[in-house]
C-alpha positions in Angstrom: 312.9 123.0 194.7 314.2 120.0 196.3 310.8 119.3 197.7 309.3 119.2 194.2 312.1 117.0 193.0 311.5 114.5 195.7 307.7 114.5 195.2 307.8 113.7 191.5 308.5 110.0 191.9 305.7 109.7 194.4 303.3 111.4 192.1 304.3 109.2 189.2 303.8 106.1 191.4 300.4 107.3 192.6 299.3 108.1 189.0 300.3 104.6 187.9 298.4 103.1 190.8 295.3 105.0 190.1 295.6 104.0 186.4 295.8 100.3 187.3 292.7 100.5 189.6 290.6 101.7 186.6 291.6 98.7 184.4 288.6 96.2 183.4 289.2 92.8 184.9 286.2 91.1 183.3 288.5 89.1 181.1 289.6 87.2 184.2 286.1 85.6 184.5 284.9 85.7 180.9 286.5 82.4 179.9 285.4 80.7 183.0 281.8 81.9 182.6 281.8 80.7 179.0 283.0 77.3 180.0 280.4 77.1 182.7 277.6 78.0 180.3 278.8 75.5 177.8 279.0 72.8 180.5 275.5 73.6 181.6 274.2 73.5 178.1 275.9 70.2 177.4 274.5 68.8 180.7 271.0 69.8 179.7 271.3 68.4 176.2 272.8 65.1 177.5 270.2 64.8 180.2 267.4 65.3 177.5 269.0 62.7 175.2 269.2 60.2 178.1 265.6 60.8 179.1 264.5 60.5 175.5 266.4 57.3 175.0 265.1 55.8 178.3 261.5 56.6 177.2 262.2 55.1 173.7 263.6 51.9 175.3 260.7 51.6 177.7 258.2 52.1 174.9 259.9 49.6 172.7 259.9 47.1 175.5 256.2 47.5 175.9 255.7 47.1 172.2 257.9 43.9 172.2 255.9 42.5 175.1 252.7 43.2 173.3 254.0 41.6 170.1 255.2 38.6 172.1 251.8 38.3 173.7 250.1 38.6 170.4 252.4 35.9 169.0 251.7 33.7 171.9 248.0 34.1 171.5 248.3 33.2 167.8 250.3 30.1 168.6 247.7 29.1 171.2 244.9 29.7 168.6 246.8 27.6 166.1 247.0 24.7 168.5 243.2 24.9 169.1 242.5 25.2 165.4 244.7 22.2 164.7 242.7 20.2 167.3 239.5 21.4 165.7 240.8 20.4 162.3 241.6 16.9 163.5 238.1 16.6 165.0 236.5 17.9 161.9 238.5 15.5 159.7 237.5 12.6 162.0 233.8 13.7 161.9 233.9 14.0 158.1 235.4 10.5 157.8 232.7 9.1 160.1 230.0 10.9 158.1 231.3 9.7 154.8 231.4 6.1 156.0 227.9 6.4 157.3 226.7 7.9 154.0 228.4 5.1 152.0 226.7 2.5 154.2 223.3 4.2 153.7 223.9 4.4 149.9 224.8 0.7 149.8 221.7 -0.2 151.7 219.5 1.9 149.5 221.1 0.5 146.4 220.4 -3.1 147.6 216.7 -2.2 148.1 216.6 -0.7 144.6 218.1 -3.9 143.2 215.5 -6.0 145.0 212.6 -3.9 143.7 214.1 -4.0 140.2 214.4 -7.8 140.4 210.8 -8.0 141.5 209.8 -5.9 138.5 211.8 -8.1 136.2 209.7 -11.2 137.1 206.7 -9.6 135.3 206.0 -10.7 131.8 203.8 -7.9 130.4 205.4 -5.6 127.8 205.0 -2.5 129.8 206.8 -4.0 132.8 209.6 -5.3 130.6 210.1 -1.9 129.0 210.1 -0.2 132.3 212.5 -2.7 133.8 214.9 -2.3 130.9 214.9 1.5 131.2 215.3 1.4 134.9 218.1 -1.1 134.8 220.0 1.1 132.4 219.6 4.0 134.8 220.6 1.7 137.7 223.9 1.0 135.9 224.6 4.7 135.4 224.0 5.2 139.1 226.3 2.3 140.0 229.1 3.9 137.9 228.5 7.2 139.7 228.7 5.4 143.1 232.0 3.8 142.1 233.6 7.2 142.0 232.7 8.0 145.6 236.1 7.1 147.1 238.0 9.4 144.7 235.6 12.3 145.0 237.4 15.5 146.1 236.4 17.2 149.4 235.1 20.3 147.6 233.0 18.2 145.3 231.2 16.2 148.0 228.1 18.5 148.4 227.4 18.5 144.7 228.2 14.8 144.5 225.9 13.7 147.3 223.1 15.9 146.0 223.4 14.3 142.5 223.4 10.8 144.0 220.3 11.5 146.1 218.5 13.1 143.2 219.3 10.2 141.0 218.1 7.7 143.6 214.8 9.7 144.1 214.1 9.7 140.4 214.7 6.0 139.8 212.7 5.0 142.9 209.8 7.3 141.9 209.6 5.8 138.4 210.1 2.3 139.8 207.2 2.8 142.2 205.1 3.9 139.3 206.0 0.8 137.3 205.4 -1.6 140.2 201.7 -2.3 140.9 200.6 -2.0 144.5 199.1 -5.2 146.0 195.3 -5.2 146.5 193.9 -4.6 149.9 192.7 -8.2 150.3 196.0 -9.7 149.1 198.6 -10.9 151.6 202.3 -10.2 151.1 204.0 -12.7 148.9 201.1 -13.1 146.6 199.3 -15.8 148.6 195.5 -15.9 148.6 193.7 -14.9 151.8 193.4 -17.7 154.4 189.7 -19.0 154.5 187.7 -18.1 157.5 186.7 -20.7 160.0 183.1 -22.0 159.7 180.5 -20.3 161.8 179.2 -22.8 164.4 175.8 -21.2 164.1 175.6 -22.3 160.5 176.3 -26.0 161.1 173.6 -28.3 159.8 172.3 -25.8 157.4 170.4 -23.9 160.0 170.1 -20.2 159.7 
């Protein structure tokens, strides 16, 4: 009996020990495992975000470089175009000056021919001279507007001037008789021929 009494505490302790060994200890690592997984997920997300941001920055830098190059190209083109504009303006000024000089010379010739026609006394010549003189005055008025002609109007203006010149000169030529083949310029009679030595003395 005393044996059983002394064995009871030992059995109780053994039972408690066995009961403790069967307890689930997973809770000791669950929290740590969860924190590890969260840290790993955060690392992956952060690494992805950094990689994406780096790629975006690199792409944007390339775009900015391309835009800067395109802007530089446009600025260089603008410089060339301004130089070409200056050359074109100079060439236009030279061409207009040359055209004005040619018109002045042509107009002087027209006046000279009209003056020659005005020396004739026949009725047809007088009528033609009067009509042509009136047209000459209209042409002179048109030429007076040359300095104030707008750039865009120059093609039409010069075409109109040239056409007017052509028409007046054509009608003036019709009204001016051509010199005969035997007449010399200036209206003088032909110079007499020198006598033939073989005909001196009336011999044949």
